[in-house]
Steps between C-alpha positions, in 0.01 A plus 500: 500500500405376152362699208395395150462738206476479121792685339401439137218299343559145625814595696453469876732595784473353848717671762580375848665771708715368784815597688553144626782421256822665389424398143210561268371288213299535182360250252364570152270228363343466155195271520412265215248219454685171540519345153734259325596746226613770743635319806851440361520854361402646837754283679783602268423870469618647834828308490579644157403850612725474805803429279546865408361848437614784278701663780597171669549269200619186677488310828827649620370856463175411674694342788711816535184711522348280769827505695494880485148486641627338822459143378143529371366193322272469200368159395243349267152383599297227331184426697215260436190570708231258394454575131657845522861523380720799573851615424694793636771617737560516875748742657613560855718789606627693800267771626604853409532585871793257532685611185781754512360854510150358450574391144182433300549126457136418430487763226803339335338157522190640328718648225669165444169312490378754244806429286435125518150555362554787258866489397621141460802424284378442143653397169315577177195591703477173697673334794863394463518148366786411740289602800196307380691181415692503827186540710320233296773255599465599867121458487522162326750380761262604778213314334714189452599505867137453611527126458792480744280584800269202497271634772438817303482305174225274638292801603547663160399183316196453722393863452536484123286185494242643738468823301579365153215692337550813710754782474625409848695214340727741311845516669605826665818514291348373178618205294840422350372444145340846497804668660721359225282665234526852646692755292612857582224620267220294656610588854515873426159492332362331813672762718331784314162327526516430872618853585191640330232246593591366846353596832791612717528458877775697674567445870721725714601452862715755679516822696359730235138603517263379235507845340883513490530149358229563240678811372823308433322196359291715265828623354616141468202397282439828318427426135397139556276420202143415591268318261206267562607291799507122491275356772644259754331255733469138610228250416412294807357148499337450838492118519648194328281311254703178525822366648790446261804287583834517321809287555847571360825306525843653536839418649407592859560325832204665678145525373342843464126521561324822404125545543298792367169618647242766410422705811195693381658815644751766390670787679231731363230316698393585857556133600870521414628547860316180597665315209842627612438369849367168371814455290719569804307241703509244219854521361642851505697484826710264715201473735277385211320171459710395202827563682402352835301201377607401148868583547577467872246254643443263206838566333349464154707776342819700523311827478137602457358850474220697339497845345243734351500658153282785608414664166378190319345334805724194516667297773805281439622218725863397447650185648814290467432127545638152441361360175308220672321748730313678221149374570518507878661846506248643254209356700635633829550848355135494393398361839658797678302736279184303576574548871501875438171477311349304788609758755757268654724795592600577856506850642875456552551418130294800399676748728851376416422541131347843560802627694743364245315677219480827690871480586582445135299801387651717772846409372403636156508845654871456571591439134433770239510246217232289668279804545545585132381149416201527734378836370561400139277200566232731641521718190456196274163416658387860542513500880645760735546284810812523715706238678346614828145467367570144384641414843186644660283283274701189588440566869124492440481174300295236683529124507176477303640721223813284476289185468281670237814589302615135513163377372532707183828332399486236227778277369584561135836342404747251646853482354759240601863504392654158556819314415578328173502168683326437831 
Protein backbone atom coordinates (compact mmCIF):
# COMPACT_ATOMS: atom_id res chain seq x y z
CA UNK A 1 0.00 0.00 0.00
CA UNK A 2 1.47 3.36 -1.04
CA UNK A 3 0.46 6.84 0.09
CA UNK A 4 1.76 10.29 -0.86
CA UNK A 5 1.19 13.44 1.18
CA UNK A 6 2.64 16.95 1.42
CA UNK A 7 4.14 17.52 4.88
CA UNK A 8 5.26 21.12 4.32
CA UNK A 9 5.18 23.37 1.26
CA UNK A 10 7.26 21.50 -1.32
CA UNK A 11 8.07 18.62 1.05
CA UNK A 12 6.46 15.35 -0.02
CA UNK A 13 6.35 11.99 1.73
CA UNK A 14 5.70 8.73 -0.08
CA UNK A 15 5.11 5.74 2.20
CA UNK A 16 5.07 2.08 1.20
CA UNK A 17 3.72 -0.08 4.02
CA UNK A 18 4.89 -3.69 3.90
CA UNK A 19 5.71 -6.50 6.31
CA UNK A 20 7.77 -8.36 3.68
CA UNK A 21 11.14 -7.36 5.14
CA UNK A 22 12.78 -7.39 8.55
CA UNK A 23 14.28 -3.99 7.81
CA UNK A 24 12.83 -0.65 6.85
CA UNK A 25 14.37 2.16 4.83
CA UNK A 26 14.03 5.89 4.33
CA UNK A 27 15.56 8.35 1.89
CA UNK A 28 15.57 12.14 2.11
CA UNK A 29 16.20 13.90 -1.22
CA UNK A 30 16.68 17.61 -1.94
CA UNK A 31 15.92 18.31 -5.62
CA UNK A 32 17.87 20.92 -7.57
CA UNK A 33 18.05 21.93 -11.23
CA UNK A 34 21.17 20.38 -12.71
CA UNK A 35 23.62 23.23 -13.30
CA UNK A 36 27.39 23.56 -13.49
CA UNK A 37 27.61 26.02 -10.59
CA UNK A 38 25.77 23.74 -8.15
CA UNK A 39 26.61 20.18 -9.18
CA UNK A 40 29.93 19.98 -7.30
CA UNK A 41 28.45 21.66 -4.22
CA UNK A 42 25.55 19.19 -4.17
CA UNK A 43 27.92 16.25 -4.57
CA UNK A 44 30.15 17.39 -1.70
CA UNK A 45 27.48 18.49 0.75
CA UNK A 46 26.08 15.20 2.13
CA UNK A 47 29.54 13.73 2.65
CA UNK A 48 30.55 16.74 4.75
CA UNK A 49 27.30 16.59 6.72
CA UNK A 50 27.81 12.89 7.45
CA UNK A 51 31.19 13.61 9.07
CA UNK A 52 29.63 14.78 12.33
CA UNK A 53 26.79 16.39 14.28
CA UNK A 54 26.71 18.36 17.51
CA UNK A 55 25.99 15.26 19.60
CA UNK A 56 28.01 12.88 17.39
CA UNK A 57 30.93 15.08 16.32
CA UNK A 58 32.98 12.56 14.36
CA UNK A 59 32.77 9.36 12.32
CA UNK A 60 33.63 7.19 15.31
CA UNK A 61 30.70 8.54 17.34
CA UNK A 62 28.34 8.12 14.40
CA UNK A 63 29.51 4.51 13.95
CA UNK A 64 28.88 3.81 17.64
CA UNK A 65 25.33 5.15 17.32
CA UNK A 66 24.58 3.00 14.29
CA UNK A 67 26.02 -0.06 16.05
CA UNK A 68 23.72 0.64 18.99
CA UNK A 69 20.84 0.73 16.52
CA UNK A 70 21.43 -2.93 15.56
CA UNK A 71 23.82 -2.16 12.72
CA UNK A 72 21.70 0.46 10.95
CA UNK A 73 23.35 2.17 8.00
CA UNK A 74 23.17 5.75 6.80
CA UNK A 75 24.76 6.75 3.49
CA UNK A 76 24.83 9.66 1.08
CA UNK A 77 22.77 9.97 -2.10
CA UNK A 78 23.71 11.92 -5.22
CA UNK A 79 21.23 11.27 -8.01
CA UNK A 80 20.99 12.64 -11.53
CA UNK A 81 17.62 12.08 -13.19
CA UNK A 82 17.68 13.75 -16.56
CA UNK A 83 18.35 17.39 -15.72
CA UNK A 84 17.23 17.06 -12.11
CA UNK A 85 20.03 16.76 -9.55
CA UNK A 86 19.43 15.65 -5.98
CA UNK A 87 21.43 15.12 -2.83
CA UNK A 88 20.43 13.53 0.44
CA UNK A 89 20.64 10.47 2.66
CA UNK A 90 19.48 6.86 2.61
CA UNK A 91 19.09 4.80 5.78
CA UNK A 92 18.10 1.20 6.42
CA UNK A 93 17.40 -0.21 9.85
CA UNK A 94 15.92 -3.16 11.70
CA UNK A 95 12.16 -3.01 12.19
CA UNK A 96 11.08 -2.09 15.71
CA UNK A 97 9.32 -5.47 16.03
CA UNK A 98 12.69 -7.26 15.88
CA UNK A 99 14.52 -4.97 18.33
CA UNK A 100 14.84 -5.83 22.00
CA UNK A 101 11.67 -4.86 23.89
CA UNK A 102 10.34 -3.24 20.72
CA UNK A 103 12.91 -0.45 20.84
CA UNK A 104 11.93 2.53 18.67
CA UNK A 105 14.72 2.20 16.12
CA UNK A 106 13.01 4.16 13.36
CA UNK A 107 12.38 7.07 15.72
CA UNK A 108 16.09 7.14 16.56
CA UNK A 109 16.99 7.10 12.87
CA UNK A 110 14.68 10.08 12.31
CA UNK A 111 16.36 11.93 15.20
CA UNK A 112 19.78 11.30 13.70
CA UNK A 113 18.70 12.43 10.23
CA UNK A 114 17.31 15.60 11.83
CA UNK A 115 20.69 16.22 13.46
CA UNK A 116 22.47 15.80 10.13
CA UNK A 117 20.28 18.50 8.61
CA UNK A 118 19.84 20.90 11.53
CA UNK A 119 22.82 20.37 13.83
CA UNK A 120 26.00 19.75 11.83
CA UNK A 121 29.39 20.41 13.40
CA UNK A 122 30.30 24.06 12.72
CA UNK A 123 33.29 26.31 13.33
CA UNK A 124 32.82 30.09 13.27
CA UNK A 125 29.37 29.57 11.81
CA UNK A 126 30.44 27.42 8.84
CA UNK A 127 31.49 23.83 8.19
CA UNK A 128 34.78 22.59 9.63
CA UNK A 129 37.59 23.24 7.20
CA UNK A 130 39.15 19.81 7.91
CA UNK A 131 35.89 18.05 6.98
CA UNK A 132 35.47 20.07 3.79
CA UNK A 133 39.06 19.65 2.61
CA UNK A 134 39.08 15.92 3.33
CA UNK A 135 35.86 15.31 1.42
CA UNK A 136 37.06 17.49 -1.46
CA UNK A 137 40.04 15.17 -1.84
CA UNK A 138 37.76 12.12 -1.83
CA UNK A 139 35.47 13.67 -4.45
CA UNK A 140 38.37 14.69 -6.69
CA UNK A 141 39.79 11.17 -6.48
CA UNK A 142 36.43 9.73 -7.52
CA UNK A 143 36.25 12.10 -10.48
CA UNK A 144 39.82 11.26 -11.53
CA UNK A 145 39.02 7.54 -11.41
CA UNK A 146 36.38 7.90 -14.15
CA UNK A 147 39.02 7.65 -16.85
CA UNK A 148 40.19 4.25 -15.57
CA UNK A 149 36.99 2.51 -16.69
CA UNK A 150 37.25 3.03 -20.42
CA UNK A 151 33.78 1.65 -21.18
CA UNK A 152 32.20 4.13 -18.80
CA UNK A 153 34.54 6.89 -19.96
CA UNK A 154 33.50 6.40 -23.59
CA UNK A 155 29.82 6.71 -22.67
CA UNK A 156 30.48 9.85 -20.63
CA UNK A 157 32.46 11.47 -23.44
CA UNK A 158 29.78 10.58 -25.99
CA UNK A 159 27.01 11.94 -23.75
CA UNK A 160 28.84 15.21 -23.11
CA UNK A 161 29.33 15.67 -26.86
CA UNK A 162 25.75 14.72 -27.66
CA UNK A 163 24.32 17.11 -25.06
CA UNK A 164 27.05 19.76 -25.13
CA UNK A 165 24.57 22.64 -25.14
CA UNK A 166 22.17 20.96 -22.71
CA UNK A 167 22.28 20.60 -18.93
CA UNK A 168 22.33 16.81 -19.37
CA UNK A 169 26.05 17.10 -20.17
CA UNK A 170 26.87 18.26 -16.63
CA UNK A 171 28.48 15.39 -14.65
CA UNK A 172 26.55 13.93 -11.71
CA UNK A 173 29.47 14.60 -9.35
CA UNK A 174 30.47 17.94 -10.80
CA UNK A 175 33.89 18.93 -12.08
CA UNK A 176 37.29 18.85 -10.39
CA UNK A 177 38.15 22.49 -11.09
CA UNK A 178 34.94 23.64 -9.37
CA UNK A 179 35.38 21.23 -6.44
CA UNK A 180 38.84 22.66 -5.78
CA UNK A 181 37.38 26.17 -5.44
CA UNK A 182 34.83 25.23 -2.76
CA UNK A 183 35.39 26.72 0.70
CA UNK A 184 33.66 26.04 4.04
CA UNK A 185 31.95 29.41 3.62
CA UNK A 186 30.67 28.80 0.08
CA UNK A 187 29.50 25.28 0.93
CA UNK A 188 27.61 26.42 4.03
CA UNK A 189 25.97 29.27 2.12
CA UNK A 190 24.84 26.74 -0.49
CA UNK A 191 23.55 24.45 2.29
CA UNK A 192 21.38 27.21 3.73
CA UNK A 193 20.02 28.06 0.29
CA UNK A 194 19.10 24.52 -0.70
CA UNK A 195 17.42 23.78 2.64
CA UNK A 196 15.10 26.73 2.09
CA UNK A 197 14.46 26.59 -1.66
CA UNK A 198 14.55 22.90 -2.65
CA UNK A 199 11.64 20.60 -3.28
CA UNK A 200 12.10 17.64 -0.95
CA UNK A 201 11.07 14.04 -1.65
CA UNK A 202 11.07 11.65 1.31
CA UNK A 203 10.41 7.96 0.76
CA UNK A 204 9.72 5.46 3.55
CA UNK A 205 9.27 1.70 3.27
CA UNK A 206 8.49 -0.41 6.31
CA UNK A 207 5.85 -1.79 8.63
CA UNK A 208 4.52 1.48 9.93
CA UNK A 209 1.34 2.91 8.50
CA UNK A 210 1.50 6.08 6.49
CA UNK A 211 0.06 7.99 9.45
CA UNK A 212 2.64 6.59 11.91
CA UNK A 213 5.56 7.26 9.57
CA UNK A 214 4.33 10.78 8.78
CA UNK A 215 4.15 11.68 12.47
CA UNK A 216 7.80 10.74 13.05
CA UNK A 217 9.00 12.30 9.81
CA UNK A 218 7.17 15.56 10.54
CA UNK A 219 9.24 15.76 13.71
CA UNK A 220 12.36 15.09 11.68
CA UNK A 221 11.81 18.10 9.37
CA UNK A 222 10.09 20.47 11.81
CA UNK A 223 11.48 23.96 11.31
CA UNK A 224 12.76 23.35 7.79
CA UNK A 225 12.89 26.83 6.24
CA UNK A 226 10.60 27.29 3.26
CA UNK A 227 11.06 30.12 0.77
CA UNK A 228 10.23 30.38 -2.93
CA UNK A 229 11.07 26.96 -4.33
CA UNK A 230 13.47 26.47 -7.22
CA UNK A 231 11.74 24.69 -10.11
CA UNK A 232 13.20 21.47 -11.47
CA UNK A 233 12.63 19.67 -14.75
CA UNK A 234 14.20 18.29 -17.91
CA UNK A 235 14.20 19.78 -21.40
CA UNK A 236 13.65 17.04 -23.98
CA UNK A 237 14.83 17.13 -27.60
CA UNK A 238 12.69 14.62 -29.48
CA UNK A 239 14.90 13.95 -32.51
CA UNK A 240 18.46 14.49 -33.74
CA UNK A 241 19.09 17.33 -36.19
CA UNK A 242 22.35 15.85 -37.50
CA UNK A 243 24.81 13.05 -36.79
CA UNK A 244 28.06 14.00 -35.09
CA UNK A 245 31.12 11.75 -35.00
CA UNK A 246 34.02 12.08 -32.56
CA UNK A 247 37.22 10.06 -32.41
CA UNK A 248 39.72 10.06 -29.54
CA UNK A 249 43.04 8.29 -29.09
CA UNK A 250 44.31 6.82 -25.86
CA UNK A 251 46.56 4.01 -24.64
CA UNK A 252 43.94 1.25 -25.02
CA UNK A 253 44.12 -2.25 -26.49
CA UNK A 254 40.39 -2.47 -27.27
CA UNK A 255 38.30 0.12 -29.07
CA UNK A 256 35.26 1.56 -27.31
CA UNK A 257 32.32 2.51 -29.52
CA UNK A 258 29.52 4.53 -27.96
CA UNK A 259 26.50 5.67 -29.96
CA UNK A 260 23.85 8.09 -28.73
CA UNK A 261 20.28 8.22 -30.05
CA UNK A 262 17.23 10.43 -29.44
CA UNK A 263 14.22 8.20 -28.76
CA UNK A 264 11.41 10.76 -28.96
CA UNK A 265 10.00 9.27 -25.74
CA UNK A 266 10.53 9.66 -21.99
CA UNK A 267 9.23 7.76 -18.97
CA UNK A 268 6.51 10.39 -18.62
CA UNK A 269 5.00 9.40 -21.99
CA UNK A 270 2.35 6.70 -22.50
CA UNK A 271 4.59 5.05 -25.16
CA UNK A 272 7.34 4.41 -22.61
CA UNK A 273 6.51 0.70 -21.99
CA UNK A 274 6.83 0.10 -25.74
CA UNK A 275 10.24 1.82 -25.74
CA UNK A 276 11.36 -0.37 -22.84
CA UNK A 277 10.37 -3.48 -24.73
CA UNK A 278 12.00 -2.24 -27.94
CA UNK A 279 15.25 -1.64 -26.07
CA UNK A 280 15.14 -5.17 -24.64
CA UNK A 281 14.61 -6.61 -28.12
CA UNK A 282 17.34 -4.46 -29.65
CA UNK A 283 20.19 -4.56 -27.12
CA UNK A 284 18.99 -4.67 -23.53
CA UNK A 285 19.16 -8.43 -22.92
CA UNK A 286 21.20 -11.54 -23.79
CA UNK A 287 18.39 -12.53 -26.16
CA UNK A 288 18.70 -9.19 -28.00
CA UNK A 289 19.64 -8.57 -31.60
CA UNK A 290 22.90 -6.84 -30.70
CA UNK A 291 24.04 -9.69 -28.48
CA UNK A 292 22.96 -12.56 -30.71
CA UNK A 293 23.91 -11.08 -34.08
CA UNK A 294 26.63 -8.45 -33.69
CA UNK A 295 28.46 -10.21 -30.86
CA UNK A 296 27.73 -13.93 -31.18
CA UNK A 297 26.94 -14.57 -34.86
CA UNK A 298 29.15 -12.01 -36.62
CA UNK A 299 31.73 -11.74 -33.80
CA UNK A 300 32.26 -8.05 -34.50
CA UNK A 301 32.61 -7.04 -30.86
CA UNK A 302 33.49 -8.23 -27.38
CA UNK A 303 30.27 -6.82 -25.97
CA UNK A 304 27.33 -4.86 -27.33
CA UNK A 305 24.31 -3.57 -25.44
CA UNK A 306 21.82 -0.73 -25.39
CA UNK A 307 20.29 1.18 -22.50
CA UNK A 308 17.68 3.88 -22.03
CA UNK A 309 18.07 7.25 -20.30
CA UNK A 310 14.40 7.52 -19.57
CA UNK A 311 14.13 11.13 -18.34
CA UNK A 312 15.90 12.82 -21.24
CA UNK A 313 14.65 10.42 -23.92
CA UNK A 314 18.00 8.97 -24.95
CA UNK A 315 19.32 5.54 -25.90
CA UNK A 316 22.99 4.58 -25.65
CA UNK A 317 24.67 1.66 -27.42
CA UNK A 318 28.00 0.57 -25.93
CA UNK A 319 30.38 -1.80 -27.67
CA UNK A 320 33.95 -3.04 -27.34
CA UNK A 321 35.60 -3.70 -30.72
CA UNK A 322 38.90 -4.20 -32.50
CA UNK A 323 40.08 -0.90 -33.97
CA UNK A 324 39.81 -2.10 -37.57
CA UNK A 325 36.16 -3.13 -37.07
CA UNK A 326 34.88 0.39 -36.43
CA UNK A 327 32.97 0.96 -39.66
CA UNK A 328 31.56 -2.54 -40.03
CA UNK A 329 30.52 -2.74 -36.37
CA UNK A 330 28.88 0.69 -36.44
CA UNK A 331 26.99 -0.18 -39.63
CA UNK A 332 25.81 -3.52 -38.25
CA UNK A 333 24.59 -1.90 -35.02
CA UNK A 334 22.54 0.49 -37.15
CA UNK A 335 21.36 -2.38 -39.35
CA UNK A 336 19.93 -4.20 -36.32
CA UNK A 337 17.99 -1.08 -35.38
CA UNK A 338 16.73 -0.80 -38.95
CA UNK A 339 15.48 -4.39 -38.67
CA UNK A 340 13.44 -3.31 -35.65
CA UNK A 341 12.06 -0.33 -37.57
CA UNK A 342 11.10 -2.63 -40.44
CA UNK A 343 9.26 -5.00 -38.13
CA UNK A 344 11.85 -7.74 -38.59
CA UNK A 345 11.21 -9.05 -35.06
CA UNK A 346 10.03 -12.57 -34.36
CA UNK A 347 7.37 -13.39 -31.80
CA UNK A 348 10.01 -15.40 -29.93
CA UNK A 349 12.31 -12.36 -29.72
CA UNK A 350 9.46 -10.20 -28.50
CA UNK A 351 8.25 -12.62 -25.83
CA UNK A 352 11.75 -13.41 -24.52
CA UNK A 353 12.42 -9.70 -24.15
CA UNK A 354 9.03 -9.16 -22.50
CA UNK A 355 9.55 -11.93 -19.95
CA UNK A 356 13.06 -10.77 -19.15
CA UNK A 357 11.81 -7.23 -18.50
CA UNK A 358 8.93 -8.43 -16.35
CA UNK A 359 11.25 -10.69 -14.37
CA UNK A 360 13.59 -7.77 -13.76
CA UNK A 361 10.81 -5.54 -12.49
CA UNK A 362 9.45 -8.30 -10.26
CA UNK A 363 12.88 -8.62 -8.68
CA UNK A 364 12.73 -4.93 -7.71
CA UNK A 365 10.07 -5.87 -5.21
CA UNK A 366 12.60 -8.04 -3.38
CA UNK A 367 15.03 -5.17 -2.77
CA UNK A 368 13.95 -2.15 -0.69
CA UNK A 369 16.69 0.02 -2.20
CA UNK A 370 15.48 -0.74 -5.72
CA UNK A 371 11.92 0.15 -4.78
CA UNK A 372 13.16 3.43 -3.31
CA UNK A 373 14.82 4.18 -6.65
CA UNK A 374 11.68 3.26 -8.60
CA UNK A 375 9.30 5.39 -6.55
CA UNK A 376 11.75 8.30 -6.42
CA UNK A 377 11.79 8.15 -10.23
CA UNK A 378 7.99 8.26 -10.27
CA UNK A 379 8.02 11.30 -8.00
CA UNK A 380 10.46 13.09 -10.30
CA UNK A 381 8.05 12.87 -13.24
CA UNK A 382 4.90 13.44 -11.20
CA UNK A 383 3.50 9.94 -11.67
CA UNK A 384 1.98 7.59 -9.10
CA UNK A 385 2.40 4.30 -10.94
CA UNK A 386 3.56 1.15 -9.17
CA UNK A 387 5.87 -1.66 -10.21
CA UNK A 388 2.83 -3.87 -10.74
CA UNK A 389 1.12 -1.30 -12.97
CA UNK A 390 4.23 -1.03 -15.14
CA UNK A 391 4.38 -4.82 -15.45
CA UNK A 392 0.72 -4.83 -16.49
CA UNK A 393 1.45 -2.23 -19.17
CA UNK A 394 4.39 -4.26 -20.49
CA UNK A 395 2.12 -7.29 -20.87
CA UNK A 396 -0.17 -5.27 -23.15
CA UNK A 397 2.48 -3.84 -25.51
CA UNK A 398 1.97 -5.06 -29.08
CA UNK A 399 4.44 -5.77 -31.85
CA UNK A 400 3.13 -2.73 -33.71
CA UNK A 401 3.83 -0.45 -30.74
CA UNK A 402 7.39 -1.78 -30.47
CA UNK A 403 8.00 -1.10 -34.17
CA UNK A 404 6.49 2.40 -33.80
CA UNK A 405 8.88 3.08 -30.90
CA UNK A 406 11.85 2.00 -33.05
CA UNK A 407 10.79 4.31 -35.88
CA UNK A 408 11.00 7.36 -33.62
CA UNK A 409 14.66 6.74 -32.77
CA UNK A 410 17.26 8.91 -34.52
CA UNK A 411 21.05 8.69 -34.36
CA UNK A 412 22.68 11.76 -32.85
CA UNK A 413 26.33 11.08 -31.88
CA UNK A 414 28.98 8.43 -32.52
CA UNK A 415 32.08 8.35 -30.29
CA UNK A 416 35.06 6.04 -30.88
CA UNK A 417 37.94 5.59 -28.46
CA UNK A 418 40.88 4.00 -30.27
CA UNK A 419 44.54 3.25 -29.64
CA UNK A 420 47.41 5.67 -30.02
CA UNK A 421 48.75 3.54 -32.87
CA UNK A 422 46.63 1.12 -34.89
